[in-house]
N, C-alpha and C positions, 0 to 999 in steps of 0.2 A: 386523473388521479393516478389511473396505473401506469402511465407513461413517467409522471414523475419517479416514482417507485422503482420501475425498470433504471431509470437514470442513476438512481443513489445505489442502487445495488451495482449497475456497471462500474459507476465511480469507486464503490467500495471494494469491489473485485480486483479493479485497477490498481490501486493503492497497496491491496495485499498482496498481488504479484509482485510488486516492487519492493515490497519489505521484504518479501520470502528471496527474492534475487540477492538482494544487499544481505539479508542475513545469512547465507550459502557462503557468501563472499567474504565476509568479514569473519565468522565463527566456523565457516566448514560446514557441509553439507551433513556430516556426520555427527554434528552437534544437536542435543536434544530440542531446544530451542527451535532450531533452524527447522529442524524434522518435523516439530509441532505445527510452528507457522505455516509450512510448505502443505501439511494434511487441510490445516483449516482454509487454506487457499483454493485445495484440490476438492474438498468436498462442500466446502459453505455451510457446515452444520454448527447451529448454534454451540454445542458442547464443545467443538473442536475450537472454535474462536475463542470462546470463554478459556480453554485450557491454555489455548497459544497466548492470549492476554496476560494470564496469571503467571506462566513461564518466561515472559518478556518482563513483566515486571518485576520479576525476582533477580534479572540479570543485575550486575555493578553500574552504577552510573555510568561510568567512563565509558563500557559497552553499549550503553542504550546511547549515548550521545553520539559515538560514532556512528553507529548504524542510522541514528535519525538523521544526521548530517548527510551520510551518503545518500539516503532514501529519499529525503528534501532535494538535493540537488536532481538525482533523478528524476523525479517526479517534475521539475521546472524543466527539465530539457524534454521530457516528455510532452509539456504543455506547447514548449516555445516552437518545438517541432512541427504543431498545426499549422498549416498554411492560412494565413491570416490576411485578407485582401488591403486591409487598410490598417494603420497605425491606432486609428481610432475604433473603438468599437460604438457603433451607432445604436442608439434606444431607438426601438420599434414599437408602436403601440398596437395592441389587438391580442 
């Protein structure tokens, strides 16, 4: 069970890192929301995560869409860069 939790935390941190990078690029590193997302990534504290989420939700829709599109693209880029030896993902039992 602990390994599953570690994996989820690792994935969550990776996603937050991508979001933080894109926020810096799109809104600028001095933007309040960008800084709070970066703080949430760096500390991982629940209060920082909540604050960053609330501030992100307060952004205009067009900015959220722009950030979302770029972050999603970057996440797919990251996943595609992992070397998969076969085009098919084989199911294993066990």
